[in-house]
N, C-alpha and C positions, 0 to 999 in steps of 0.2 A: 769786492767787499766780502769779507769772510763772515761766518756765522756769528762770531762774537760782536762784530761791528753791527750786524743786523739786529741782534738782541739789544744792543745799546741804544739804537734808534727807537725801537719799540718801547724800551724803558723810558726814554725821554718823553715820548707821547704820554705815557702813564703819569709821569711826574708833572708834565704841563697840565693835564686834566686835574690832578690833585691840587696843584697850586691855584688853578682857576676856581675850583670848588671851595677851597679854604681861603680864597682871596689873599693868598701870599704871593706877591709878585716881586719880591725883592730881586730875584735873579731873572726876571723876564721884563723886556721892554714894555713900557706902558702902552705903546701903540698896538702891541699884540693883544693885550687885554681888551682894548677898545674894539679891535677888529673881530675878536672872537665873540664879544658881546653882540656885535652887529650881526654876525653869522647866526647866532642863536635866535635873535629877534626876527631875522629874515626867514629863518626856517619856520618859526611859529606863525608868521604871517601867511605863508603859502599852505600850511597844513595845520588847521586848528586842533587836530588830534595830538600834535606834538607840542604840548604845553611846556612851559618852563620847568614845571615839576617833573614831568615825564622825561624830558631831555636830561635833567640833572640826575634822575634815578639811573639812567643809562650811563652817563659819564662817570658817576660814582662807581658803578660796577667795574668799568674798565680801568679807572684809576687804581682800584684795589687789586685787580688781576695782573696788570702789566708791571710787575716788579721783576727784578732779575732772578730772585729766588723762584717765583712761580714759573717764569719762562723756562729756566734751566731744568726745573723738575719735570715740566711738561715735555720738553724736547729731548730729554736725556736718552730715550730709547730709539731715537732716529739718527741716522747718519746723514748729516746735512752739510758735509764738507766738500764732497766731490761731485755732486749732481750738476749736470749742464743746465744752462739757463734756457728756458723755453717761455713762450708767451701763453699765459693762461687768461682766458676770458672769464670775467665774473659778472653775472647778471644779477643785480641786487633787487630785492623786494623793498617795499616802503611802508610796511605795516607798523613798525616801531622804529624809533631812532637808531641809526647805525646798525641795522639788522644784518648787514653783510660785512661788518667790520672783522669778524673772526675769520671769514674766508680770505679777506685781504691780508690779514696778519699771517695766516698760514702760507699764502703764496709768497709773500715777502720773505718770511723766515726760511722758506724752502730754497730760496735763491732764484726763484723764477720772476718773470716780469708780469705785472698785472695790467690787463686791458679791461677797464671797468665800465659797465653800462649802469649808470645810477638810475634809481627811480626818481620820477619827477616830484615825488612827495618828500624826498630826502636827498637833495643834491648839493648841499653847501658844506656840511660839517666835515665830511671825510676829505674833500679837496683842500679845505683849509688846513687840516692836520697834516696832510702829506706835503703841502707847500711849505708849511711852517718849518719843517726839518729838511728842506731842500733836497728831497728825493729826486734822483736823476729822472729826466723825462722819459727815458727808455725803461725805467723801473716801474713807473706808474703812468698809464695813459687813460684819459677819460674820453669816452666816445659818445657821440650823439647819432652816429650813422651806422651803417652796416659793419659787422665784424669782418676782419680779414687778417691773415697772417697770424693765426693762433694755433696752438697745438693741443689744447685741452680746455674744457669748459666746466664751470660751476654755475648752475642756473637755479634760482629759487623763484617759485611762482605758485600758481594754483593748479588744480587738476586739469583745468581747461588749457592753461598756457603750457603745461607739461607735455601735452600732446604735440603742440607746435615745436617745443624744444626737442623732443625725442625725434621728430622727423628732420628738423633743420640740422641737428648735431649728430645725426646717425653715423657719420663717418669719423667722428672725433671721440676721444676718450672723454667721458663726462660724468658729472654728478648732477642729477636733475631731481630737484625736490618738489614734491606735490603738497597738497593740503594735509596737515596733521593737526590733531587736537590733543589736549591734555585732559586727564580725568582725575577725579578724587573718589576714593572708596572709603566710606565712613562705616563705623560699626556702632555709633551711638554713644561711645565711651570717650570721645574726644574731649580734651580739656578746653576751657575758654581760650587759653593761649594757642592751642592747636587751631581752633576755629578762627581766631584773630589772624593767625598766620595764613590760613587758607584764604581769607579775604584778600590778602595781598596777591596770592597766586591767581585769584580770579580777576581782580579789578585793576591791578597795575597796568598801565598803558591802555586803560579802558577795556581791557580784555582782548586786545587786537592781536596779540602774539600767539604763535603756535605753542608756546610754553604756558600760556594762560589756561587755567582750568575752565572748561566749557561744559562739563558734564559731571554730575554727581551720581554715584551709586549708593543707595542708602537702604538699611534694613526695613522690612515691612513695618508700618506704623511709626516711622521715624518722626520725631517732633522737631520742626524747623525753628522753634522759638530762639534757641541758643544761636543757631546759624544766623538768623536775622539780626540778633543783637551784635554779633561779631562784625558784621559788615556795615554797621551804622556809621562808623567813622568815615566811610566813603560817601556820605550823603551829599557832599558838596559837588559830586560829579554832575548832579542834575543842573548845576549852574553853567555847565558847558553846553552851548546851544546845539552842537551836533549830537552830543550824547542825549540831551533832552528830546530832540526831535526823534531819535531812534526809540527812546523809551515810550514816548507818546504814540508813535506809529505801531510799535509792537503790542502795546497794551490794547490799542483799538482793534487790531487784528484778532487778538486772543479773545476779546470780549465778543466780537461779532461772530467768531467761529465757535464760541462756547467751549474753548479749551479750559481745562482745569489748571489753575495757576494761583500762586500766592504773590502778594505785592506789598511793598513797604513804602511806596511813594517815590522811589527812585530805582528800584531793582525788582526784577520779576523772577520767580522760581516756577518753572513749568514742567509738568510731567511729560516725558517724551523719550523715545528711543534714540533720537539723533545725537551723535557726539558733538556735532557743531551746533552752537547756539548763537543767535544774533546779539548784537551789542545791547547791553542793559538786561540781558536774560541769561539764565543758566537752566539747562535741562536736568531733570533728575529721573532716576529709574529705580524701582524697588528690586531688591534681591532677597531670596529666601534661603539660598544655599551657597556658601562661599566657594565650594568646589566647582559648582556649575558656573558660577560667575567667572572663576579663573578660566575655564574652558572658553567661555564666551569672549573674554578679553583677549585671550591668545589668538582667537580667530581673526581679530581686528588689529593685530600687532602692528601691521604696516600703516595704520591710520593714527597711531598713538605716539605722541612725542614724550609725554611724562605721565607717570602714575604717582599720585600723592596718596599716602595712606599710612596708618599705624599698623596695618595688617601686612604681613610679609608677602610681597609680590616681586617678581623679577624686575630689577632696574628701578624700583620705586625710590622716590625722593621724599625727604621730610617736608612737613608742612612749612610753607613760607620760603622754600628753597627753589621753586621752579625757575625763577628769574636770576638764579645765582649759580649757574653751572660752572664747574671747573674748566680750565682750558682744554682738558683732554676729553670733555664730554661733548662729542660732536653731534650736530643736528642729524636726526634720522639714524643715529648710531653708525654713521659711515665715517671712517677715519680719513679725514681730508689730507693729512700729512702723508700717510701711506699712499694715497691716490696720487698726490703730486710727485712723489718720489719714483713712481712707475712711468712717468711721462718723459 
């Protein structure tokens, strides 16, 4: 299978997702629609964080990215014709739907074979998509047991699991991802549109992704009224029982601990230095000098996935775009395709 054939298969996955979302199934057998609906429902049943809305947000993203134009533009700088086929283990996280899909696409398009360890939180959608287009069993293997016969590893997890990964895979070429968080740096001059877009960066997927903003840096005496107005469209999140449980628990902890926080009935803004914030909460920190803030952020570069701001920062993204990376924007800024071509 050459690179053009591999691109064509990935394009077909994108078209299938678009047809599913548009409910245009003229060229797809009805039973495939019914099967995919069942897969979506089954996924929701085992993981209440994966609501129908959040799954469709993710599928929409991939349906828009997986076009022939986007794929060829992304792959143009790589030589993908002559590499030998190797077995690449992919250990996927399960914090948001299809969180390891980009890694799979990279491995497949590079010409290698994928040995995939799925998260128990997200174990149905990807196998359905790979089965749908009859990918050879040696091209894609799903494992429940120990890894063997592999040449490289892409493993995504937490700071705790990364220590295990680093030890276990110490003799293999690997990409091992740890905890990262995303931040927003405000100057108080953001428009209502900016803040509305920021609400998507914060609360899409309930804030569970590494590209979700979990920390705000704001100028001294910042007024949060406009910010709270901007996130009010997400008020229905409180109707998700898991989200509501987290909100109630965190609010109780903050009250008992006498933390300083603001609350609008479904979301909490708390002063604190931590970049990570629990579900239903975002931390904020004041700054007085933007140059000093730059230095501080540069010191924590290895813990930051995205920076959202109207202020010029290295690698910053626009408001509302954290969940819309281009295909060549790799997690942790590590070029996965280059890595795969060295194996």
